[in-house]
C-alpha positions in Angstrom: 34.1 31.6 12.3 35.1 35.0 13.5 33.3 36.0 16.7 32.3 39.7 17.0 30.1 39.7 20.1 30.4 42.8 22.2 31.6 41.2 25.4 34.7 39.5 24.2 35.7 40.9 20.8 36.2 44.6 21.0 39.1 44.7 18.6 37.2 42.8 15.9 34.2 45.2 16.3 36.5 48.2 16.0 37.9 46.9 12.8 34.4 46.3 11.4 33.5 49.9 12.5 36.4 51.2 10.5 35.3 49.2 7.4 31.9 50.8 7.6 33.0 54.4 8.5 36.1 54.9 6.3 35.3 54.8 2.6 38.9 54.8 1.5 40.1 52.0 3.7 42.0 49.5 1.5 41.8 46.7 4.0 38.0 46.3 3.9 38.0 42.7 2.8 38.4 39.2 4.3 41.4 37.5 2.8 41.5 33.8 2.2 44.8 32.1 1.8 45.1 28.9 -0.3 48.0 26.8 0.8 49.7 23.6 -0.4 50.3 20.7 2.0 53.8 19.3 2.1 54.2 15.9 0.4 53.4 12.8 2.4 57.1 11.9 2.7 58.1 15.3 3.8 55.6 16.3 6.5 58.1 18.3 8.4 58.1 21.0 5.6 55.9 24.1 5.9 52.8 24.7 3.9 53.3 27.1 1.0 51.0 30.0 0.0 49.6 29.3 -3.5 47.1 32.1 -3.8 44.7 34.5 -2.2 41.0 35.3 -2.5 39.1 38.3 -1.1 35.5 39.1 -0.1 34.6 42.8 0.4 32.8 43.3 3.7 31.9 46.8 2.5 30.1 45.3 -0.5 28.2 42.9 1.7 26.9 45.8 3.7 26.2 48.0 0.7 24.3 45.3 -1.2 22.6 44.2 2.1 23.3 40.6 1.1 25.5 37.8 2.6 27.6 35.7 0.3 26.3 32.1 0.2 28.3 29.5 -1.6 29.7 31.9 -4.2 32.7 31.2 -6.3 35.4 33.9 -6.0 38.7 34.2 -7.9 41.9 33.0 -6.4 44.9 35.1 -7.4 48.4 33.7 -7.7 50.6 34.5 -4.6 53.5 35.3 -7.0 51.5 37.4 -9.5 48.5 39.1 -8.0 47.0 39.8 -11.5 46.8 36.1 -12.4 43.7 34.2 -11.5 44.6 30.6 -10.8 41.3 29.1 -9.7 38.1 29.6 -7.9 37.2 29.1 -4.2 33.6 28.6 -3.1 32.9 30.6 0.1 30.1 31.5 2.4 30.4 34.7 4.4 27.5 35.5 6.7 28.4 38.9 8.0 25.4 41.1 7.2 23.7 40.9 10.7 27.0 41.7 12.4 27.6 44.6 10.1 24.1 45.9 10.6 24.5 45.7 14.4 27.8 47.5 14.3 26.3 50.2 12.0 23.5 50.8 14.5 26.1 51.0 17.3 28.0 53.7 15.3 24.8 55.7 14.8 24.2 55.7 18.5 27.8 56.8 19.5 
């Protein structure tokens, strides 16, 4: 959960405004990181990034539809062109994006 209420999350709202207002912004997606847990006998080791998956906030707004339990591609952390699996995600952002869009029109 990423909170975007007006009172306490100004920076997050500003980021979402930039997603809506700047058509060429390359960072208009949520990034999911898939990690491996260390082996049971070596719990002091760090988790390792295995892959990344992305959901476009701009597409959610353009299509006027949240993403509910949708499979998205996971790309290899070493080779961004290689799909190594799927991740099922739900991203409910449309109401927040609509609210921020209305706020932008009123500024």
